[in-house]
C-alpha positions in Angstrom: 1.5 28.9 -3.3 4.2 31.0 -1.7 7.3 29.7 0.0 5.8 30.9 3.3 2.7 28.7 2.9 4.9 25.7 2.3 6.7 26.3 5.5 3.6 26.9 7.5 1.8 23.7 6.5 3.9 21.2 8.4 5.9 21.1 11.6 8.3 18.5 10.3 11.9 19.5 9.5 11.5 18.2 5.9 8.9 19.3 3.3 9.8 17.6 0.0 9.1 19.4 -3.2 10.1 19.2 -6.9 10.7 22.0 -9.4 10.6 21.2 -13.2 12.0 23.8 -15.6 9.9 23.5 -18.8 12.6 25.5 -20.7 15.1 22.7 -20.1 12.8 19.7 -20.8 13.3 18.4 -24.3 10.9 15.5 -24.0 13.5 12.8 -24.3 11.6 10.4 -21.9 14.7 9.4 -19.9 12.9 10.2 -16.7 10.0 7.9 -17.5 12.4 5.0 -18.1 14.3 5.8 -14.9 11.1 5.8 -12.9 10.1 2.5 -14.4 13.3 0.8 -13.6 13.7 2.2 -10.1 10.2 1.4 -8.9 9.5 -1.9 -10.5 6.9 -0.5 -12.8 5.9 -3.2 -15.4 5.9 -2.8 -19.1 2.4 -3.9 -20.3 3.1 -4.2 -24.0 1.5 -2.7 -27.1 -1.8 -4.5 -26.9 -2.5 -3.4 -23.3 -1.3 0.1 -24.0 -4.0 0.4 -26.7 -6.5 -0.6 -24.0 -5.2 2.2 -21.8 -3.6 -0.2 -19.3 -0.2 1.5 -19.1 1.4 1.6 -15.7 3.9 4.4 -16.0 3.9 6.7 -13.0 5.5 9.5 -15.0 4.5 10.6 -18.5 5.6 13.3 -20.9 2.8 15.5 -22.2 3.3 17.5 -25.4 1.7 20.8 -26.2 1.9 23.1 -29.2 2.1 26.9 -29.1 1.6 29.3 -32.0 0.3 28.8 -35.5 1.7 26.8 -38.4 4.5 27.1 -39.5 5.7 29.0 -36.4 4.9 26.2 -34.0 6.7 25.6 -30.7 6.5 22.3 -28.8 6.4 22.4 -25.0 7.0 19.2 -23.0 5.5 18.8 -19.6 6.5 15.9 -17.3 3.4 14.8 -15.5 3.6 12.9 -12.2 1.8 12.8 -8.9 1.6 16.4 -7.7 1.7 15.5 -4.0 -1.2 17.8 -3.2 -1.6 19.2 0.3 -5.3 19.2 -0.3 -5.4 16.0 -2.3 -8.8 15.0 -3.8 -7.7 11.4 -3.8 -7.4 11.1 0.0 -10.9 11.8 1.3 -12.6 9.3 -1.1 -10.6 6.3 -0.1 -12.8 4.1 2.1 -9.8 2.2 3.7 -7.4 5.1 4.1 -4.9 3.5 1.8 -3.7 6.9 0.6 -2.9 9.6 3.2 -0.7 12.7 3.7 2.5 12.2 5.7 4.2 14.9 7.9 6.8 15.6 5.1 4.2 16.7 2.6 4.0 13.5 0.6 0.9 11.7 -0.6 1.7 8.1 0.4 0.2 4.8 -0.7 -0.2 1.8 1.6 -0.4 -1.0 -0.9 -1.4 -3.7 1.6 -4.4 -1.7 2.7 -5.7 -0.9 -0.9 -8.7 -2.9 -2.0 -8.9 -1.5 -5.5 -12.0 0.6 -5.5 -10.3 3.1 -7.8 -12.1 6.0 -6.2 -8.8 7.8 -5.7 -8.0 7.4 -9.4 -11.4 8.7 -10.5 -10.9 11.7 -8.2 -7.4 12.6 -9.3 -7.6 15.5 -11.9 -4.1 14.7 -13.2 -4.6 11.1 -14.1 -1.4 9.9 -12.5 -2.8 7.1 -10.4 -2.5 3.7 -12.1 -4.7 0.6 -11.4 -2.8 -2.7 -11.6 -5.1 -4.8 -13.7 -2.9 -7.8 -14.1 -0.4 -9.9 -12.2 2.7 -8.9 -14.0 5.6 -11.2 -14.5 9.3 -10.7 -15.3 10.6 -13.7 -17.2 14.2 -14.8 -16.7 16.6 -13.1 -16.7 14.5 -9.9 -16.5 13.6 -10.6 -12.8 17.2 -9.6 -12.0 16.5 -6.0 -12.9 14.0 -5.6 -10.0 14.8 -3.2 -7.3 15.0 -5.1 -4.0 14.1 -1.9 -2.1 10.7 -1.8 -3.7 7.8 -4.2 -3.6 6.3 -5.8 -6.7 2.7 -4.8 -6.5 -0.1 -7.4 -7.0 -3.1 -6.8 -9.3 -6.0 -5.0 -7.8 -4.2 -2.1 -6.2 -3.6 1.6 -7.1 0.0 2.8 -7.4 1.7 6.0 -8.2 4.8 8.2 -7.7 6.0 9.0 -4.2 9.2 11.0 -5.1 11.2 7.7 -4.7 10.3 7.3 -1.1 12.9 4.5 -0.7 15.7 7.0 -1.6 14.3 9.6 0.8 14.2 7.0 3.6 17.8 5.9 2.8 19.1 9.4 2.8 17.4 10.3 6.1 18.7 7.1 7.7 22.3 7.9 6.5 22.1 11.5 7.9 20.7 10.2 11.2 23.5 7.8 11.6 25.9 10.7 11.2 23.9 12.9 13.6 23.0 15.6 11.1 20.2 16.9 8.8 19.9 15.8 5.2 22.2 18.0 3.0 20.7 19.7 0.0 21.2 17.5 -3.1 21.9 14.4 -1.1 18.5 12.8 -2.0 17.8 12.6 -5.7 14.8 10.8 -7.2 15.5 8.5 -10.2 13.9 11.0 -12.6 16.0 13.9 -11.5 19.2 11.8 -11.5 18.6 10.6 -15.1 17.5 13.9 -16.7 20.2 14.9 -19.2 19.2 18.6 -19.2 18.9 18.9 -15.3 15.3 20.1 -15.8 14.2 18.4 -12.5 15.3 19.7 -9.1 14.3 18.0 -5.8 14.8 18.9 -2.3 13.6 20.2 1.1 11.7 23.4 0.5 11.8 24.2 4.2 15.5 24.7 3.8 15.6 28.3 2.6 19.1 27.8 1.2 18.2 24.7 -0.9 18.2 24.9 -4.6 14.6 23.8 -4.8 13.6 26.7 -2.4 15.5 29.2 -4.5 13.9 28.0 -7.7 10.4 28.1 -6.1 10.8 31.9 -5.7 11.2 32.3 -9.5 8.7 34.6 -11.3 8.2 31.8 -13.8 6.8 29.4 -11.2 3.3 28.1 -11.4 1.3 25.1 -10.1 -1.1 22.9 -12.2 -4.8 23.7 -11.6 -3.7 26.3 -9.0 -7.2 27.8 -9.2 -8.6 24.7 -7.5 -6.6 25.2 -4.4 -4.9 21.7 -4.4 -1.6 23.2 -3.1 0.7 20.9 -5.1 4.3 20.2 -4.2 5.4 20.0 -7.9 6.3 23.5 -9.2 6.7 24.2 -12.9 8.8 27.0 -14.3 7.1 28.4 -17.4 9.1 28.1 -20.6 9.7 30.6 -23.4 10.0 33.6 -21.2 
């Protein structure tokens, strides 16, 4: 997807996108923990993890390139790709997942009835079904983010680029009578990344860092051949 197509898709002043440089990612997993803490994502424990009941909205995938002993490990952070043509949206019978004017695939938790159709139709496996009523025993309940709801069992949940931070940043800019400045809104994963592999911003702002990185010759989108038009852009490593 070209930068022009990003700009043509929406009439809104903002079109949020993320660029992940795979040359910088060392697979440390700090982004996954930051996402978990910021968004009240529960830790399910070893037993439920074996049953594939993990709830992490962001995971680190690992790939090997080359032949032994000349192997190279490539780490790929996998999160909701915020597809413009999202396969999860048309299959939801209650319109719990939809595309907002700023290019984000949004979840309405109160509307979700847990059919899991969206999860089955997502090719990236980034939607999580909440199987259990999770509890945070004292004093762990004090770590919960008051800006985020604690989801009940029976609903799908996923990454939304830290929507609460986007809303807070926009409100602050509106109070000052201006547009959101580049770098003013930083999702938890990008804030925590020690190698600065994750860049977030308004791709409609041609001067933003994310827009500049999106022009790189190393850019690519996952499953680009399927025409999903994702908002997460990866920069190829090892080149």
